[in-house]
Structures are given as C-alpha cells and as structure tokens.
C-alpha positions in Angstrom: 23.3 110.1 -113.4 24.8 113.6 -113.3 24.6 114.2 -117.0 24.7 117.9 -116.7 27.9 118.0 -114.7 31.3 117.4 -116.3 33.3 114.6 -114.6 37.0 114.1 -115.1 37.8 110.4 -115.1 41.2 108.7 -115.0 41.9 106.2 -117.8 41.1 103.1 -115.8 37.8 104.4 -114.6 36.9 105.6 -118.1 37.7 102.2 -119.6 35.6 100.5 -116.9 32.6 102.7 -117.6 33.0 102.0 -121.3 33.0 98.3 -120.6 30.0 98.4 -118.3 28.0 100.6 -120.7 28.8 98.4 -123.7 26.0 96.0 -122.7 23.7 97.7 -120.2 22.2 95.3 -117.6 24.9 92.7 -118.2 27.0 91.9 -115.1 30.7 92.5 -115.4 32.7 90.5 -112.9 35.5 92.0 -110.9 37.9 89.6 -112.5 36.7 90.6 -116.0 37.2 94.2 -115.2 40.7 93.6 -113.7 41.7 91.7 -116.9 40.1 93.9 -119.5 40.8 97.3 -118.0 44.0 96.9 -116.0 45.5 93.8 -117.5 45.8 91.8 -114.3 46.3 88.1 -114.3 43.5 85.7 -113.2 45.1 84.9 -109.9 45.3 88.5 -108.6 43.1 89.7 -105.8 42.8 93.4 -105.8 40.5 96.2 -104.5 41.3 98.2 -107.7 37.9 97.7 -109.2 36.0 98.5 -106.0 38.1 101.7 -105.5 37.4 102.9 -109.0 33.7 102.1 -108.8 33.5 104.1 -105.5 35.2 107.0 -107.2 32.8 106.7 -110.2 29.8 106.7 -107.9 31.0 109.8 -106.2 31.3 111.6 -109.5 28.3 110.2 -111.4 25.6 109.2 -108.9 23.2 111.7 -107.2 23.5 109.7 -103.9 26.7 107.6 -104.0 25.7 105.8 -100.8 22.6 104.5 -102.5 23.6 104.1 -106.2 20.9 103.7 -108.8 23.0 103.4 -111.9 26.3 101.6 -111.0 24.9 98.7 -109.2 26.8 96.1 -107.1 26.0 92.4 -107.8 27.1 90.9 -104.5 30.1 88.5 -104.6 30.4 88.9 -108.4 30.8 92.4 -109.9 28.9 95.4 -111.2 26.2 96.3 -113.8 24.8 99.5 -115.2 21.1 100.3 -114.7 19.5 103.1 -116.7 
C-alpha cells in the first residue's frame, strides 16, 4: 500500500477500512459492510460498497486496476491481504 502518501478518506471509506483491517485475511461481505458501515437494512441492494472500495484502491494501491491489498472475493465481498 502507499504507506508514505497521506490519503484523505471520507467517513464511510475509513470505517470500511477499519472493519476490513480488524481481521486481516477474513472476508467481509458486501452486506456486512453495508450494515456495519452505512447502517443499511438486509434487503437493500446498493453499489455503495463497490464505489467506496474503488475509491480506496485509487488512493491506497500502487496499481488500482490490479489490487494486491484490497482483494475482491467474487460474488461475496472483500478482504485485506498484507
């Protein structure tokens, strides 16, 4: 990750990063992130998580098109790789 560069994150993105980093390697589902970070109900379908993850990748990954640290787990969610 770009540890030497300061990144300004909005509250939702910061909270999502904190949740993902809480247990590295653990997969956080989109639904879990929607509930825990943004307070959405279980029946809501939203691209909020995907949009924030894309923004995080642009700010934190060396190559956002080929992320190494914020990894997509297809059809489920995301996990942090060190």
